N, C-alpha and C positions, 0 to 999 in steps of 0.2 A: 349487829346492835347499832342503833342510831346514835348520832352525836348528841351532846347535851343541848346545843342551841336548837337543833331540829326537834328534839323531844319537847323542849319548852314551847316551841311554836305550835306543835301539834296539840299539846295540852291546853294552851290558851285558846286555840281554835275549837277544840272539843268543848271547853267550858263556855265559850260564847254561844255555840250552837245549843248545848244542853240547857243553858239558862233561859234562852229565848224560845225553845221548842214548846213549852206548855202554853205560850201566849200566841204563837203564830198559826196554830191549827186547832181544829175542833175534834181531833182524834184523841183517844185515850192512850197516853204514852206514845203518841205519834204513830200508832200501829192499828188500833181498833177503832172503827167508826163509832162516834158517840150516839148515833141515831140518825134521824132524818136531818136534812140540811137546815131546818128551822131551829133545831135543838142546839143550844150552846152549853159548853161546860161551865160549871159554876166557878166562882173565884176561889172557893175553898178547895175544890178539886185541883185547880191549877197550882195552888200552894203545895198540895200533897205531891203532885208531879214534880214540882220544883225541888222538894226535899229528896225525892227518890233519885232524880237526876244528879243532885249534889252528892249523894252517897255513891252512886254509880261512877261518877267522874272522879271522886276521891279514891275509889278503888283502883281505877285506871292509873291515877297518879301514883298510888302506892306501888302498883306493879312496875311502873317505869322506874321508880326510885329503887325498888328491890333488884331490878335488872342491872342497875348501874353500880350497886355496891351495898354498903351498909344502910339500913333503914333507921332513921333517927326517930326517937319517941317524941311525941308532941303533947303539949299541955293544952289546957282549955283556951288559952290566949290564941293559939294557932287556929283552932276551930272557929272561934269568934270572928277572927279576921277573915278567914276564908268564906264563912257564911255571908259576912257583910259584902265581900267582893263579889260573890255569886249573885247576891241580890242586886248589886249595882250593875253587873253584866246583864241582868234580866230586864233592866229598865227600858231599853229600846222596844222589846217585845210587849211590855206592859203599855207603853205609850201607844204603840200601834193598835193593840187590842181595845183599850179602854178610852183613850183620849183622841187619837187620830180617827179611828173608825166611827166613834160616837158622834162626831161633828157632821158626818155625811148623812145621818138618818133624818 
């Protein structure tokens, strides 16, 4: 079993990668090519991917917590804060996809 500080570092790293993954590539869920190289994913599909990655990483965090001991129940406040943090973590990928790359066209 990993120590608590190492688990937290891995979880933050997974969260940063998962939040930016929809914005830094043109593949569907980073696995399936979206079509030819001229086709770009829509913003709405990127938001769906972001929600799926949030749920996936939340499940990983739940498993880490269950492996360490008791799992604590969470209210809506917890999920509101974690969704907000996940969106903030996605900001570098959003800037890269829509603001930074848009200037070079």
